[in-house]
C-alpha positions as CSV (number, residue, x, y, z in Angstrom):
1,Q,-46.4,123.6,81.0
2,V,-43.6,126.2,81.2
3,Q,-44.3,128.9,83.8
4,L,-42.6,132.3,83.0
5,V,-40.6,135.0,85.1
6,E,-40.0,138.9,83.9
7,S,-37.5,141.3,86.4
8,G,-35.6,143.5,86.0
9,G,-37.8,146.3,85.9
10,G,-36.9,150.3,87.0
11,L,-37.1,153.3,86.6
12,V,-34.5,155.1,84.0
13,Q,-33.5,158.5,82.9
14,A,-34.1,159.1,79.1
15,G,-31.3,157.6,77.0
16,G,-30.7,154.9,79.3
17,S,-30.2,151.6,79.3
18,L,-31.9,148.2,81.3
19,R,-32.0,144.4,81.0
20,L,-34.8,142.9,81.8
21,S,-34.9,138.9,82.2
22,C,-37.7,136.5,81.1
23,A,-37.1,133.1,83.7
24,A,-39.0,129.9,82.7
25,S,-39.2,126.8,84.4
26,G,-41.2,123.5,83.5
27,S,-39.6,121.2,80.3
28,G,-39.5,122.3,77.2
29,F,-38.0,126.0,77.3
30,G,-36.0,125.2,74.8
31,A,-37.8,124.8,72.3
32,Y,-40.2,127.4,72.5
33,V,-40.3,130.4,70.6
34,I,-40.6,133.6,73.2
35,A,-41.9,137.0,72.6
36,W,-41.6,140.6,74.6
37,Y,-44.6,142.2,74.9
38,R,-45.5,145.3,76.7
39,Q,-48.5,147.2,77.6
40,S,-48.8,151.3,79.0
41,P,-52.3,152.4,80.4
42,G,-54.9,153.1,77.7
43,N,-52.9,151.2,75.5
44,E,-53.6,147.4,74.1
45,R,-50.8,144.7,75.0
46,Q,-47.8,145.6,72.0
47,F,-45.5,143.1,70.0
48,I,-41.8,143.8,71.3
49,A,-39.6,140.9,70.0
50,Q,-39.0,137.2,69.9
51,I,-36.5,134.7,69.8
52,N,-36.5,131.1,68.5
53,W,-35.4,127.7,69.2
54,A,-31.9,128.6,67.4
55,G,-31.9,132.9,67.9
56,G,-33.1,134.1,65.5
57,A,-34.5,137.3,66.4
58,N,-37.3,139.8,65.3
59,Y,-38.2,143.6,66.5
60,D,-41.0,145.7,65.8
61,D,-39.9,149.1,64.1
62,R,-40.3,150.3,67.8
63,V,-37.6,149.2,69.2
64,E,-35.3,148.1,66.3
65,G,-31.8,149.2,66.4
66,R,-31.9,149.9,70.5
67,F,-33.3,146.5,71.7
68,T,-31.9,143.4,71.8
69,I,-33.1,139.7,72.6
70,S,-30.8,136.7,73.5
71,R,-31.4,133.8,75.2
72,D,-30.0,131.4,76.7
73,N,-31.1,127.5,76.7
74,A,-29.0,125.6,80.1
75,K,-29.9,128.4,81.7
76,N,-33.9,128.7,81.2
77,T,-33.1,132.9,80.5
78,V,-34.3,135.3,78.0
79,W,-33.0,138.3,78.6
80,L,-34.4,141.5,76.7
81,Q,-31.4,144.4,76.6
82,M,-32.6,147.8,76.2
83,D,-30.6,150.7,75.0
84,S,-32.0,154.2,74.3
85,L,-34.6,154.2,76.5
86,K,-37.0,157.0,75.5
87,A,-39.9,157.9,77.7
88,E,-42.7,156.5,75.4
89,D,-41.1,153.1,76.5
90,T,-42.4,153.3,79.7
91,A,-44.8,150.2,80.1
92,V,-44.8,147.1,81.8
93,Y,-43.0,144.5,80.3
94,Y,-43.9,140.8,79.6
95,C,-42.5,137.2,78.2
96,N,-44.8,134.3,76.7
97,C,-44.6,131.5,74.1
98,P,-46.0,132.8,71.4
99,Y,-47.3,129.5,68.8
100,G,-49.9,129.4,65.9
101,G,-51.9,133.2,67.0
102,G,-52.3,132.0,70.4
103,F,-49.8,131.5,73.3
104,L,-48.6,128.3,75.0
105,C,-47.8,130.2,78.7
106,E,-49.3,132.3,80.9
107,W,-49.2,135.6,81.7
108,G,-46.4,136.5,84.3
109,Q,-47.3,139.7,86.3
110,G,-45.2,141.6,84.5
111,T,-41.9,143.7,84.9
112,Q,-42.6,147.8,85.2
113,V,-40.1,149.9,83.4
114,T,-40.4,153.8,83.7
115,V,-38.5,155.6,81.1
116,S,-38.3,159.9,82.8
117,S,-37.3,162.1,80.1
């Protein structure tokens, strides 16, 4: 089973940028769709972006044009480049492997992103 570890979060001013990493261990990573999600206090976890094995990407409207998801299957890593950050982007960010309405991977600890206004 693929295990994922998120990193790269931190504190940034509004308008700034961060690059999150999702590092995978285990076999099969290259074939998985990998998605980023985020959750802020009192809110449900929400979908942000996903990328398939070939690099095809989809984004939630809230981040379209500001966030870019990418992957390197040889490095078993998916990145989320976040630009033009807003205070409402503050959340814990997670990656996982969505499939058939569920997830193929276990949820990790996530990485905290805090955007100050």
